[in-house]
C-alpha positions in Angstrom: -56.3 26.1 11.1 -56.6 23.3 13.6 -58.1 20.1 12.3 -57.7 20.7 8.6 -56.1 17.2 8.1 -58.3 14.2 8.6 -57.0 11.0 9.9 -57.2 9.6 6.4 -55.2 12.5 5.0 -52.4 12.0 7.5 -52.3 8.3 6.8 -52.0 9.0 3.1 -49.2 11.5 3.6 -47.3 8.9 5.8 -47.8 6.3 3.2 -46.5 8.6 0.4 -43.3 9.6 2.4 -42.7 6.0 3.4 -43.0 4.7 -0.1 -40.6 7.5 -1.3 -38.1 6.6 1.3 -38.2 2.9 0.5 -37.9 3.7 -3.3 -34.8 5.9 -2.7 -33.2 3.2 -0.7 -33.8 0.5 -3.3 -32.5 2.7 -6.1 -29.2 3.5 -4.2 -28.2 0.5 -2.2 -25.3 0.9 0.1 -21.9 -0.1 -1.2 -20.5 -3.2 0.4 -17.4 -2.5 2.7 -14.2 -2.9 0.7 -16.0 -3.1 -2.6 -13.7 -0.4 -4.2 -10.5 -1.6 -2.3 -7.5 -1.8 -4.5 -5.9 -5.2 -4.6 -2.1 -5.1 -4.5 -1.5 -8.9 -4.5 1.1 -10.0 -6.9 4.6 -9.3 -8.1 5.8 -5.7 -8.3 9.1 -4.7 -9.8 11.0 -1.6 -10.7 13.7 0.8 -9.5 14.5 2.9 -6.6 17.2 5.2 -5.4 18.4 6.8 -2.2 21.2 8.8 -0.6 23.6 5.8 -1.3 22.8 4.6 -4.8 20.1 3.3 -7.2 18.6 -0.2 -6.8 16.4 -2.7 -8.4 13.3 -3.5 -6.3 10.9 -6.5 -6.2 7.9 -7.0 -3.9 5.8 -10.1 -3.9 2.7 -9.1 -2.0 -0.4 -10.8 -0.5 -3.4 -8.9 0.8 -6.0 -9.7 3.4 -8.5 -6.9 3.8 -6.3 -3.9 4.3 -3.3 -5.8 5.6 -0.4 -6.3 3.2 2.5 -8.7 3.6 5.1 -10.4 1.5 8.8 -10.4 0.5 11.0 -7.6 -0.5 14.3 -7.9 -2.5 16.7 -5.2 -3.4 19.6 -5.7 -5.9 22.3 -3.6 -7.3 21.7 -1.9 -10.6 25.3 -3.0 -11.5 26.5 -5.7 -9.2 30.1 -5.7 -10.5 30.9 -2.0 -10.5 32.9 -2.3 -7.3 31.0 0.3 -5.2 29.5 -0.1 -1.8 26.1 0.0 -3.5 26.9 -3.0 -5.6 27.1 -5.1 -2.4 25.1 -3.2 0.2 22.0 -3.0 -2.1 21.7 -6.8 -2.2 19.1 -7.5 0.4 16.3 -10.1 0.9 13.6 -9.6 3.5 9.9 -9.0 4.3 7.4 -6.3 3.7 4.4 -5.6 5.8 1.9 -2.7 5.7 -1.6 -1.3 5.6 -3.6 -0.1 2.5 -6.1 2.6 3.0 -7.8 3.6 -0.2 -4.9 4.2 -2.5 -2.4 5.0 0.3 0.0 2.3 1.3 2.3 2.4 4.3 4.9 -0.3 4.5 7.9 -1.5 6.5 10.7 -3.5 4.8 12.9 -5.5 7.1 16.1 -7.1 5.8 17.6 -9.3 8.6 21.2 -10.3 9.0 22.3 -13.6 7.4 21.3 -15.3 4.2 22.9 -15.5 0.8 23.8 -11.8 0.4 27.2 -10.1 0.1 26.8 -8.3 3.4 25.3 -11.0 5.7 26.1 -9.0 9.0 24.1 -6.0 8.0 20.5 -5.4 9.2 18.3 -2.8 7.3 14.9 -1.5 8.0 13.1 0.9 5.6 9.8 2.6 6.1 7.7 3.8 3.0 4.6 5.7 2.2 3.2 5.0 -1.2 0.4 5.7 -3.6 -1.1 2.9 -5.6 -2.7 3.9 -8.9 -3.0 2.6 -12.4 -1.0 -0.6 -11.7 1.9 1.5 -10.3 3.2 2.0 -6.8 5.1 5.2 -6.2 6.8 5.4 -2.7 9.2 7.5 -0.7 11.2 5.9 2.0 13.7 6.4 4.8 15.5 3.9 7.0 18.7 2.6 8.6 21.3 0.0 7.9 23.7 -1.2 10.7 26.6 -1.1 8.2 25.8 1.9 6.1 23.9 4.3 8.3 20.8 6.3 7.5 19.0 6.0 4.2 17.4 9.3 3.1 15.7 10.7 0.0 14.5 7.2 -1.0 12.1 6.8 -3.9 10.7 3.6 -5.4 8.6 3.2 -8.7 7.1 -0.3 -9.1 4.8 -1.8 -11.7 2.8 -5.0 -11.8 
């Protein structure tokens, strides 16, 4: 069976396979990195709740690649009800995080000071979230130097 292909036949086979490979590449160009990345920039607002009480939540986010940053604000659902939640749920701070596909991991930091009812308290909350259909759904835990440990936290935000 040796020698059944001539040099011309081998060249023709190589040309056919090369043309087929180039054609396949041209019909299915690679996707640019980040082309399907979700953009979370903008104002997100909604509600949350945890082991202490419910809250109103607002995030104003900016995004650069997969890095997310911005401001976070918590407010009491009923600021005049006289509960600890009505004053300890009023916080202003920052949010930073990372977006990977539709998964968002964030840290919210609420420093001492500012124009909040409990300016001596420092809080830090860490959340994992899913971004889908203009909605962010998150769970969180954290600590507050005045209130202790936050557990069973949930946030639902829309843009």
